[in-house]
ZALUM-721062 format. One line per field, with one value per residue (C-alpha): residue number from 1; x, y, z. Coordinates in nm, 2 decimals. Example, Ala and Ser with C-alpha at 12.3 -4.5 7.8 and 13.67 -1.06 7.14 Angstrom:
! ZALUM-721062
n <- [1,2] .
X <- [1.23,1.37] .
Y <- [-0.45,-0.11] .
Z <- [0.78,0.71] .
! end
This chain:
! ZALUM-721062
n <- [1,2,3,4,5,6,7,8,9,10,11,12,13,14,15,16,17,18,19,20,21,22,23,24,25,26,27,28,29,30,31,32,33,34,35,36,37,38,39,40,41,42,43,44,45,46,47,48,49,50,51,52,53,54,55,56,57,58,59,60,61,62,63,64,65,66,67,68,69,70,71,72,73,74,75,76,77,78,79,80,81,82,83,84,85,86,87,88,89,90,91,92,93,94,95,96,97,98,99,100,101,102,103,104,105,106,107,108,109,110,111,112,113,114,115,116,117,118,119,120,121,122,123,124,125,126,127,128,129,130,131,132,133,134,135,136,137,138,139,140,141,142,143,144,145,146,147,148,149,150,151,152,153,154,155,156,157,158,159,160,161,162,163,164,165,166,167,168,169,170,171,172,173,174,175,176,177,178,179,180,181,182,183,184,185,186,187,188,189,190,191,192,193,194,195,196,197,198,199,200,201,202,203,204,205,206,207,208,209,210,211,212,213,214,215,216,217,218,219,220,221,222,223] .
X <- [9.69,9.84,10.05,10.40,10.60,10.88,10.72,10.39,10.57,10.77,10.46,10.26,10.56,10.60,10.24,10.21,10.20,9.91,9.73,9.76,9.59,9.31,9.26,9.23,9.06,8.82,8.47,8.28,8.58,8.58,8.22,8.29,8.59,8.38,8.09,8.33,8.50,8.17,8.05,8.32,8.12,8.43,8.44,8.69,9.00,8.95,9.22,9.16,9.38,9.37,9.49,9.65,9.66,9.84,9.93,9.72,9.40,9.19,9.41,9.25,8.90,9.00,9.18,8.87,8.66,8.90,9.02,9.37,9.33,9.27,9.52,9.53,9.76,9.82,9.96,10.10,10.35,10.46,10.74,10.66,10.30,10.41,10.67,10.38,10.17,10.45,10.50,10.13,10.15,10.46,10.32,10.01,10.20,9.98,10.15,9.87,9.90,10.15,10.25,10.37,10.55,10.39,10.16,9.78,9.75,9.98,9.95,10.21,9.94,9.89,9.53,9.27,9.16,8.83,8.80,8.96,8.92,9.03,8.95,9.01,9.24,9.05,9.06,9.44,9.47,9.52,9.31,9.09,8.86,9.14,9.28,8.94,8.90,9.23,9.11,8.80,9.01,9.17,8.83,8.66,8.41,8.41,8.36,8.54,8.46,8.54,8.52,8.57,8.49,8.38,8.17,7.81,7.52,7.29,7.20,7.24,7.60,7.72,7.92,8.07,8.16,8.35,8.55,8.61,8.74,9.00,9.10,9.14,9.38,9.58,9.61,9.72,10.09,10.24,10.05,10.21,10.02,9.74,9.56,9.50,9.37,9.14,9.05,9.15,8.80,8.65,8.92,8.86,8.49,8.55,8.79,8.56,8.27,8.48,8.60,8.25,8.11,8.38,8.30,7.92,7.98,8.16,7.94,7.66,7.53,7.60,7.56,7.58,7.57,7.63,7.73,7.82,7.55,7.67,8.04,8.15,8.04,8.07,8.03,8.04,8.04,8.00,8.18] .
Y <- [9.00,8.87,8.56,8.53,8.79,8.72,8.95,8.76,8.43,8.56,8.70,8.38,8.17,8.37,8.33,7.96,7.85,8.09,8.00,7.63,7.69,7.90,7.65,7.37,7.50,7.78,7.67,7.53,7.51,7.13,7.12,7.36,7.16,6.84,7.01,7.15,6.82,6.64,6.89,6.77,6.45,6.23,5.85,5.61,5.60,5.96,6.22,6.56,6.87,7.14,7.48,7.67,7.37,7.58,7.37,7.08,7.12,6.99,6.69,6.44,6.53,6.49,6.16,6.03,6.11,5.93,5.65,5.51,5.40,5.75,6.04,6.38,6.66,6.97,7.28,7.58,7.85,7.92,7.69,7.75,7.63,7.32,7.23,7.19,7.01,6.77,6.69,6.60,6.38,6.20,6.17,6.00,5.78,5.89,5.74,5.87,6.24,6.44,6.80,7.03,7.37,7.58,7.87,7.80,8.04,7.81,7.47,7.22,6.95,6.78,6.67,6.56,6.52,6.45,6.75,7.08,7.25,7.60,7.74,8.11,8.13,8.32,8.65,8.64,8.62,8.92,8.76,8.50,8.45,8.34,8.11,7.95,7.90,7.71,7.50,7.41,7.30,7.04,6.89,6.79,6.56,6.65,6.93,7.25,7.39,7.73,7.84,8.21,8.48,8.84,9.12,9.03,9.24,9.12,9.39,9.15,9.09,9.45,9.35,9.05,9.27,9.51,9.22,9.08,9.42,9.42,9.06,9.14,9.43,9.22,8.94,9.17,9.21,9.44,9.47,9.80,10.01,10.23,10.30,10.08,10.20,10.03,9.89,9.52,9.41,9.57,9.42,9.08,9.09,9.19,8.90,8.65,8.75,8.73,8.38,8.27,8.41,8.24,7.90,7.95,8.04,7.72,7.48,7.28,7.24,7.44,7.46,7.76,7.79,8.08,8.06,8.30,8.55,8.54,8.60,8.25,8.14,7.78,7.75,7.42,7.38,7.05,7.05] .
Z <- [9.72,9.40,9.36,9.21,9.41,9.65,9.91,9.91,9.93,10.23,10.39,10.37,10.47,10.79,10.88,10.79,11.16,11.24,10.92,11.01,11.35,11.20,10.91,11.16,11.47,11.38,11.47,11.17,10.94,10.95,10.84,10.56,10.43,10.44,10.25,9.99,9.92,9.90,9.65,9.42,9.38,9.35,9.32,9.47,9.25,9.11,9.08,9.25,9.25,9.52,9.40,9.68,9.93,10.20,10.50,10.39,10.59,10.30,10.21,10.46,10.34,9.97,10.04,10.21,9.90,9.65,9.88,9.90,9.54,9.42,9.38,9.56,9.43,9.63,9.45,9.64,9.56,9.92,10.04,10.41,10.36,10.16,10.43,10.68,10.44,10.36,10.73,10.75,10.44,10.57,10.92,10.79,10.54,10.25,9.94,9.71,9.82,9.62,9.68,9.40,9.43,9.17,9.09,9.08,8.78,8.58,8.76,8.64,8.61,8.27,8.33,8.27,8.64,8.80,9.02,9.13,9.46,9.56,9.90,9.98,9.67,9.40,9.59,9.60,9.22,8.99,8.72,8.88,8.59,8.36,8.64,8.69,8.32,8.31,8.60,8.41,8.12,8.35,8.43,8.10,8.29,8.66,8.91,9.01,9.35,9.48,9.85,9.91,10.15,10.08,10.23,10.26,10.14,10.42,10.68,10.97,10.86,10.95,11.26,11.08,10.78,11.01,11.15,10.80,10.68,10.96,10.89,10.52,10.58,10.83,10.57,10.29,10.25,10.36,10.69,10.80,10.54,10.68,10.35,10.05,9.71,9.63,9.98,10.00,10.09,9.78,9.56,9.72,9.65,9.29,9.24,9.42,9.20,8.89,8.98,9.05,8.73,8.52,8.68,8.63,8.27,8.20,8.41,8.26,8.61,8.92,9.30,9.52,9.90,10.14,10.50,10.79,10.69,10.33,10.40,10.29,9.95,9.81,9.44,9.24,8.87,8.68,8.35] .
! end
C-alpha cells in the first residue's frame, strides 16, 4: 500500500485497464468526481495539480473548472496508468493538460498552484500526513481536496464494510497473501484519518462530506 516500490508499480500497471473501467463506469463515480473538482473552487485560468492522477478519470472535470486558458497537471508514479491518461489527453487534443511521471510524496511541481486534488491516494502512502503537508505548501492561496474511502462506523454500513474489506485485500499488492498484519483495511483507515487531520490542521476553512454510508469521505481545506 506504499508508493515507491517496483512491485507496487508493476501491480498497478497490470491492473490499469480494470482500474480505468471502475474509475469510469461505477455508478455515482462521475457525480463524486464532479463534486470533488467543484470543491476546489477554481477559477478560469487557474493551475491545478492532481496527485495520483491514475488513468486520467478526473482530468476532464479539472479542465472544465479551469477552462482552456488554465493548466491541469497530473502526477502519477505508475507508467501503465500514465500511458492510458496520455492517450486520453492526446485523443482530446488538450494542450493545457500535462502529465508528469513522479511520486506524489515528492511531486516535481515548483508551485505555487491554485489547487491540489488527490482521490483515493492518501491510503496508499506510508506517511500521508507529511505528503498532505507538502501539498498544502504548494497552495498558499487555494484549496486542497482529498477523496478517500475507509471503513464506516455506521451500523447500517456493515454489509458494505464487508465488501470493502474484500476489495481492500484484493487491491493490496501482493494479492496472493491470505493474512496481513496489520489488516489492510485498518491500515487504510489510519492513513486516511491521518491525511484528513493534516489537511484540517493547515486549513483556515474546511469542508467535509461523507457518502456511501460513510465509506467515502471528501475533505476540502482552504489555505
